[in-house]
GUDOKE-357864 format. One line per field, with one value per residue (C-alpha): x, y, z; residue in one letter; residue number from 1. Coordinates in steps of 0.5 Angstrom, whole numbers, plus 2048, in hexadecimal, padded with zeros to 3 digits. Layout:
<nodes>
X: c(X ...)
Y: c(Y ...)
Z: c(Z ...)
residu: c(A ...)
num: c(NUM ...)
</nodes>
This chain:
<nodes>
X: c(82F 82F 82D 827 825 825 821 81C 81C 81A 814 812 812 80E 809 809 807 801 7FB 7FD 7F9 7F4 7EF 7F0 7F0 7E9 7E6 7E1 7DE 7DE 7DB 7D5 7D4 7D4 7D0 7D4 7D7 7DD 7E1 7DF 7E6 7E9 7E7 7E9 7F0 7F0 7EE 7F4 7F9 7F7 7F8 7FF 800 7FF 803 809 809 80A 80F 815 813 812 819 81C 818 817 81C 81A 818 812 80F 80F 80B 806 805 804 7FF 7FB 7FB 7F9 7F3 7F1 7F1 7ED 7E8 7E7 7E6 7E0 7DD 7D6 7D5 7D9 7DA 7DD 7E3 7E4 7E4 7E9 7ED 7F0 7F4 7F5 7F9 7FC 800 803 806 80B 80E 80F 813 816 819 81B 81F 822 824 826 82B 82D 82D 82F 82B 82B 828 823 820 820 81C 817 817 814 80F 80D 80D 808 804 804 802 7FB 7F7 7F8 7F6 7F0 7EF 7EF 7EA 7E5 7E6 7E5 7E1 7E0 7E4 7E4 7E8 7ED 7EF 7EE 7F3 7F8 7F7 7F9 800 801 800 806 80A 809 80B 811 813 812 816 81C 81D 824 826 825 82A 830 82D 829 830 831 82A 82B 832 82E 829 82C 82E 827 823 821 819 814 814 81C 81C 817 81B 821 823 820 81B 815 816 817 811 80D 810 80F 808 807 80B 806 800 801 803 7FD 7F9 7FB 7FB 7F3 7F0 7F5 7EF 7EA 7ED 7ED 7E6 7E4 7E8 7E8 7E2 7E1 7E6 7E4 7E4 7EA 7EE 7EC 7EE 7F5 7F6 7F8 7FF 801 804 806 80A 80D 80F 812 816 818 81B 81F 822 824 827 82B 82E 82D 834 837 832 830 829 828 82A 825 820 821 821 81A 817 818 816 810 80E 80F 80A 804 805 804 7FE 7FB 7FB 7F4 7F5 7EE 7F1 7F4 7FB 7FF 7FC 7FD 805 804 802 808 80D 80A 80B 812 814 811 815 81C 819 815 81B 821 81D 81D 824 827 824 82A 82F 82B 829 82D 82D 82A 824 823 81D 819 81A 818 812 810 811 80D 807 808 808 801 7FE 7FF 7FC 7F6 7F3 7F6 7F3 7EC 7ED 7EE 7E8 7E3 7E6 7E5 7DE 7DD 7E2 7E3 7E8 7EC 7EF 7F4 7FA 7FA 7F9 7FF 803 802 804 80A 80D 80C 810 816 816 816 81B 81F 81E 820 827 828 827 82B 831 835 834 837 834)
Y: c(741 73C 736 73B 73C 735 734 739 735 72F 732 734 72D 72B 731 72E 727 72A 72B 725 71F 723 722 71A 719 71D 71C 716 71A 720 71C 71B 722 724 71E 71D 717 714 716 71E 71E 71E 724 728 725 726 72D 72E 72B 72F 735 732 731 738 73B 736 738 73F 73D 73E 746 746 743 748 74E 74D 74A 743 746 74B 745 741 746 747 740 73E 744 741 73A 73D 741 73A 736 73B 73B 734 734 739 735 733 730 72C 732 736 731 732 73A 739 734 73A 73D 736 734 73B 73B 734 734 73A 739 731 733 739 735 72F 734 737 731 72E 733 735 72E 726 721 71E 725 725 71E 720 726 722 71E 724 725 71D 720 725 720 71B 720 723 71C 71C 723 721 71B 71F 723 71E 71B 722 726 726 726 72D 72E 729 72F 734 731 730 737 73A 736 739 740 73E 73C 742 746 742 743 74B 74B 747 74D 74F 747 747 74D 748 745 74A 74D 746 746 74C 74A 744 748 748 741 73F 743 73D 73D 738 737 737 732 72D 72C 729 722 71E 723 720 719 71C 720 719 716 71B 71B 713 714 719 716 710 714 718 712 710 717 717 710 70C 70E 70C 705 703 705 702 6FB 6FA 6FA 6FC 702 708 70F 711 70B 70C 713 712 70D 713 714 70D 70F 715 712 70D 713 716 710 70F 716 716 70F 712 718 714 710 715 718 711 70E 714 716 711 70B 70E 70E 707 704 708 705 6FE 6FF 703 6FD 6F8 6FD 6FC 6F4 6F4 6F9 6F4 6ED 6EB 6EC 6ED 6F1 6F8 6F8 6F5 6FA 700 6FD 6FD 704 706 702 705 70C 70A 708 70F 713 714 714 71B 71F 71B 71D 724 724 722 727 72C 726 723 72A 72F 735 739 734 732 737 736 72E 72E 732 72E 728 72B 72C 725 722 726 724 71D 71F 723 71D 717 716 719 713 70E 711 710 709 707 709 704 6FE 6FF 702 6FC 6FD 702 6FF 6FC 704 706 700 703 70A 707 703 709 70D 709 707 70E 710 70B 70E 714 712 70F 716 719 714 718 71F 722 71E)
Z: c(81B 815 81A 81C 815 814 81A 817 811 814 817 810 80E 814 812 80A 80D 812 80D 808 80C 80F 80A 809 811 812 80C 80E 813 80E 809 80E 810 809 806 800 7FD 7FF 7F8 7FA 7FE 7F7 7F5 7FB 7FA 7F3 7F4 7F9 7F5 7EF 7F2 7F4 7ED 7EB 7F1 7EF 7E8 7EA 7EF 7EB 7EA 7F1 7F3 7EE 7F1 7F8 7FE 800 807 804 800 806 80A 805 803 80B 80B 806 809 80F 80B 808 80F 813 80D 80D 814 813 80D 80E 807 802 7FD 802 802 7FB 7FC 802 7FE 7FA 7FF 802 7FC 7FA 800 7FF 7F8 7F8 7FF 7FD 7F7 7FA 800 7FC 7F8 7FD 801 7FB 7F9 800 804 803 801 808 80B 805 808 80F 80D 809 80F 813 80E 810 817 815 811 816 81C 819 818 820 820 81C 820 827 824 822 829 82C 828 820 81A 819 81F 81C 816 81B 820 81A 818 81F 81E 818 81A 820 81A 816 81C 81D 816 817 81C 819 813 815 814 80D 80C 80B 805 802 7FE 7FC 7F9 7F5 7F2 7EF 7EC 7E5 7E5 7E8 7E3 7DE 7DD 7DD 7D5 7D5 7DB 7D8 7D2 7D6 7D5 7DA 7DD 7DA 7DD 7E3 7E3 7E1 7E7 7EC 7E9 7EB 7F1 7F4 7F1 7F6 7FC 7FB 7FB 801 804 803 803 808 80E 809 807 80E 80F 808 80A 811 816 81D 81D 820 81D 821 81F 818 817 81B 815 811 815 812 80C 80F 814 80F 80B 812 813 80C 80B 812 810 809 80C 810 80A 804 804 804 7FF 7FA 7F8 7F2 7F7 7FC 7F7 7F5 7FC 7FE 7F8 7FA 801 7FE 7FA 800 804 7FE 7FE 806 805 7FF 804 806 80D 812 817 815 818 812 80D 812 812 80B 80A 80F 80B 804 807 80A 802 800 805 801 7FA 7FA 7FD 7F9 7F3 7F5 7F7 7F1 7ED 7ED 7EC 7E6 7E3 7E5 7EA 7E4 7E3 7EA 7EC 7E6 7E6 7EE 7EC 7E6 7EB 7F0 7EA 7E8 7EF 7F1 7EA 7EC 7F3 7F0 7EB 7ED 7F4 7F1 7EC 7F1 7F5 7EF 7EE 7F5 7F4 7EE 7F1 7F8 7FC 7FD 7F6 7FA 7FA 7F3 7F0 7F5 7F2 7EA 7EC 7F0 7EA 7E6 7EA 7EB 7E4 7E1 7E6 7E3 7DC 7DF 7E1 7DA 7D7 7DC 7DB 7D7 7DB 7E2 7E7)
residu: c(M A S L L L G V I Y L I F V S L G L P D S L L G S G W P Q M Q A A F N V P S S Y A G Y V S M T I A F M T I I S A L L S P K L I Q R F H T K W I V I C S I L L T I V G L F G F S L C T E Y W M L L I F A I P Y G L G A G A I D A A M N N Y V A S H Y S G A V M N F L H C F Y G V G A M I S P Y I M A L A L K T A R W N E G Y R W T A F L Q T G I L L V V L C S F P L W Q Q N E Q H E E S K A D T A S A G I K E A I R Q R G V I T T L L A F F A Y C A G E A T C F L W T P S Y F A G T R N G L S E E T I A S F G S L I F G G L M L G R L L A G M A A N R F G D R L M I R I G A V V E L V G I V L V M L P T A G Y Q T A A V G F V V I G T G M G P I Y P S I Q H M A P A N F G Q R Y S A A V I G L Q M A A A Y T G T T F M P T V F G L L Q Q S F G I W I M P Y Y L L V F A V L N I G L L E L T Y Q K L R N Q I R)
num: c(1 2 3 4 5 6 7 8 9 10 11 12 13 14 15 16 17 18 19 20 21 22 23 24 25 26 27 28 29 30 31 32 33 34 35 36 37 38 39 40 41 42 43 44 45 46 47 48 49 50 51 52 53 54 55 56 57 58 59 60 61 62 63 64 65 66 67 68 69 70 71 72 73 74 75 76 77 78 79 80 81 82 83 84 85 86 87 88 89 90 91 92 93 94 95 96 97 98 99 100 101 102 103 104 105 106 107 108 109 110 111 112 113 114 115 116 117 118 119 120 121 122 123 124 125 126 127 128 129 130 131 132 133 134 135 136 137 138 139 140 141 142 143 144 145 146 147 148 149 150 151 152 153 154 155 156 157 158 159 160 161 162 163 164 165 166 167 168 169 170 171 172 173 174 175 176 177 178 179 180 181 182 183 184 185 186 187 188 189 190 191 192 193 194 195 196 197 198 199 200 201 202 203 204 205 206 207 208 209 210 211 212 213 214 215 216 217 218 219 220 221 222 223 224 225 226 227 228 229 230 231 232 233 234 235 236 237 238 239 240 241 242 243 244 245 246 247 248 249 250 251 252 253 254 255 256 257 258 259 260 261 262 263 264 265 266 267 268 269 270 271 272 273 274 275 276 277 278 279 280 281 282 283 284 285 286 287 288 289 290 291 292 293 294 295 296 297 298 299 300 301 302 303 304 305 306 307 308 309 310 311 312 313 314 315 316 317 318 319 320 321 322 323 324 325 326 327 328 329 330 331 332 333 334 335 336 337 338 339 340 341 342 343 344 345 346 347 348 349 350 351 352 353 354 355 356 357 358 359 360 361 362 363 364 365 366 367 368 369 370 371 372 373 374 375 376 377 378 379 380 381 382 383 384 385 386 387 388 389)
</nodes>
């Protein structure tokens, strides 16, 4: 029973990744279809992320009131509505409307599942699960590329919605498996009842939130703009090839989390984050190299994703140990809100900057946030030095 439930949770993490890379992969063609500036992708991304922030901030209360399985069901359903809605859009403003359920479906499930896994499973499991998020995020650019080759971008969203519907049916069938941990969740309800206002005052929480903001600013910029980076800096590439480059960062994330899952229990969360940061910096340098072909930059984005891989799940997994079970759900909800604040604004800021300076500045933009992320995390460790590890 336990292994079956873990298998369902793996599938849920695949579903978390499926919607995230579609916009970046499809945007070059969507931009042409809607006849809008390239930076308008940022407004869609910003709307999705803003709604995710709202649902992430609501997640502590939802986790207190409902079992995780119900949050998962409702969240996947909202995502399906958003995906089908995108597939029906014929005007740009319609994307902004359907971005609302698209984003609401992401925040609460992300916070709830990360809190659930951090409370019940090891750091290795957390990294493996986030590796499966990378599987979902890597699949969808190829779905979009196939749609562009055989139909049009709308079908990429529609086919992904069908996949999400299948995952929803599996989760519905798995209800009996969740009962083994439901009593455990109920027994922790009182000790994990701290609210957001109380949690944010705990030592190290603010710097952790800022670090999460910086990390997701870089990650989301890669999610949205990697295909456009190749379209703007390399000549002679087909539309299908450019769309498939959206999978580079996600393939790297998947690889990084797979490797981290093998090593996390031995090295611990903090060392995994430090190793990941160094690898990410190496990848950024590779993208910066002035090469004529696309191969070195493509490898660079894979390396960036590999380095990013362990950072997100390790920060999430540390929450109960760093701040205690009482604050865990609220802190993870705040972390998700901070993460999606970075996701909301910073890809849009990059979109405006690249219109003025050129998309070639992307690796330099990523470098700023990589340095901020690791610097703020090191500051957090100092603040927590005298607290329970």
